[in-house]
N, C-alpha and C positions, 0 to 999 in steps of 0.2 A: 548446398548452403553450407556455409561454417556455424558451427552453435554459436558463437554472438550474434552473428545475424538472424540466428532464430529466434534465440534469449530474445534482442529485443521485436524482433516481429509479435511473440508471444508477449509482451506488455504491453505495446501498444494495440493490439486486436483486443487484450483484456480490459485494457484501460479506457476503452473507444465506447466496446460493450457495457462496460458497467454505466458508465456517462450516460449512454443511451438510457439503459434501462429508468437509470435512477430520476433522470427528465422526463422520462415519460409518465414516471409516477408521481411528478410535481411533488421531486423532495426538494427543499432549499436549504435545508442548515449543511451549513460546509464542514461542520464536522462529520455529517454523515457519508460525505463523502470523499473526507479525507481517510474514516476510517475503513471504507471497504476500499477503496486504491490502497490503501497499505497492505492489509490483510491479504490480499491478490498480488502486490508486489513480493512479500516474504513467502506466499509459498509457491509462486512461480519461481522464485532464487533458489528454493531448496530444491525444485525437480530436475533444475540443471546443475546436478552434481561434477558435472564433465571438466568444470573451467579450471586454469592452471592457477597452482599458489596466489600470486600475486594478482590473480580478478577475485579468487575467491577473499582475499584478504579487503582490498578495494571495496567490493561489493558486503563485506561485514559491516565495514565502517559506512556507509549507505544504509544500511540494514538495522545497523545504531542509532541514529541521527533520525530515522524514521517511526523507530519503538517510542525514543522519546517523546517524539511529537503525537504519537498516538497516549503516551501517558500523560500528557498535558490535558488533550480533549478529552481524557479518562477523568480525569480530577477535575477540571473544568466541568463536567456534567454533575461530578454528585457533589459540588457546592454548589452548583444550579438545584440540584433536588433536597440536599441539607436547608438550602433559606427558603427552599416552598414548604417545610412541613412548620 
């Protein structure tokens, strides 16, 4: 099995497992789903270090977009907490 296929397999399995666990715990906040899935994506991407430079560059761009989305979620949660006080 090629490393790209193994990488995709790990991403799919991790995403499915995380979704099932969050659904089983009756989590309804979409920000929690997004945050946990982004963290899992970043961890799995870091673990697969044997990609070609071109692939690593493309994955870095995707990681930057996910990290920006994560930061938006964090800022929205902080604003929500600040409004409650």
